[in-house]
C-alpha positions in Angstrom: -1.3 16.8 -19.4 -5.0 17.6 -19.5 -6.8 15.5 -17.0 -4.0 14.4 -14.7 -6.2 13.7 -11.7 -8.4 11.5 -13.8 -5.4 9.7 -15.2 -4.1 9.0 -11.6 -7.6 7.9 -10.5 -7.9 5.5 -13.4 -4.3 4.2 -12.9 -5.0 3.5 -9.2 -8.3 1.8 -10.0 -6.8 -0.3 -12.8 -3.8 -1.4 -10.8 -5.5 -1.7 -7.4 -3.3 0.8 -5.6 -4.0 3.4 -3.0 -3.0 7.0 -3.4 -3.6 10.4 -1.8 -3.1 14.0 -2.9 -0.3 15.7 -1.2 -0.3 19.5 -1.1 3.0 21.2 -1.8 4.1 24.8 -1.4 3.1 27.5 -3.9 -0.2 25.8 -4.6 1.1 22.7 -6.3 0.1 19.1 -5.5 1.2 15.6 -6.3 -0.2 12.1 -6.0 1.5 9.9 -3.4 1.0 6.2 -4.3 1.6 3.8 -1.4 3.5 0.6 -2.2 3.7 -2.5 0.0 6.3 -4.5 -1.9 9.4 -4.1 -4.1 7.6 -5.6 -7.0 4.6 -3.2 -6.7 7.0 -0.3 -6.2 9.0 -1.2 -9.4 5.9 -1.9 -11.4 4.3 1.5 -10.6 7.6 3.4 -11.2 8.4 1.7 -14.5 4.8 2.1 -15.7 4.6 5.8 -14.9 8.1 6.6 -16.2 7.0 5.7 -19.7 4.8 8.9 -19.8 7.0 11.8 -20.9 4.7 14.4 -19.4 4.8 12.9 -15.9 7.6 13.5 -13.3 8.1 10.6 -10.8 10.0 10.6 -7.5 10.6 7.6 -5.2 10.9 7.0 -1.5 11.2 3.7 0.3 12.3 2.2 3.6 12.8 -1.4 4.4 14.1 -3.1 7.5 13.6 -6.5 9.1 11.7 -7.8 6.1 9.2 -5.0 6.2 8.9 -2.7 3.2 7.2 0.6 2.8 7.4 2.7 -0.3 5.8 5.7 -2.0 5.9 6.9 -5.6 5.3 10.6 -5.9 3.8 11.7 -9.2 3.0 15.1 -10.7 3.0 16.6 -14.2 6.4 17.7 -15.6 4.9 21.2 -16.1 3.9 21.5 -12.4 7.2 20.0 -11.3 9.2 22.5 -13.2 7.1 25.4 -11.9 7.3 24.1 -8.3 11.1 23.7 -8.5 11.5 27.2 -10.0 9.5 28.7 -7.2 11.5 26.7 -4.6 14.8 27.9 -6.0 13.6 31.5 -6.1 12.4 31.3 -2.5 15.7 29.7 -1.4 17.6 32.5 -3.2 15.5 35.1 -1.4 16.0 33.5 2.0 19.7 33.2 1.5 19.9 36.8 0.5 17.9 37.8 3.7 20.1 35.8 6.0 23.3 37.3 4.5 21.9 40.8 5.0 20.8 39.9 8.5 24.2 38.6 9.6 26.0 41.6 8.2 23.6 44.1 9.7 24.0 46.0 13.0 22.1 45.0 16.1 19.2 47.4 15.6 18.7 46.5 12.0 18.8 42.8 13.0 16.0 43.5 15.5 13.9 45.2 12.9 14.5 42.5 10.3 13.6 39.8 12.9 10.2 41.3 13.7 9.5 41.9 10.0 9.5 45.7 10.2 12.0 45.8 7.3 13.0 43.2 4.7 
């Protein structure tokens, strides 16, 4: 999507909602749109889900009649890149921990201080 930031800015202005940019790992970011009711939450989700080039995630909490929700939005392309980078990092960390636990005490000490990978 070419002008994603402009699209989100216009969407928020047209629908009178607040949003903020949330920085993610690996240089990605997403818009976090705050919702104060179930109807607003559903409306934003259903409206944004119609766009095939946008990825939408939801979070909400409600208790005692109080509702708080967020709709997280980013381009599909950025979402795919972010998830790929996350999976690669997780694979690398799992590999490191396996080698660490199988290593002798001196190698563990060197790995812990970063002298060796």
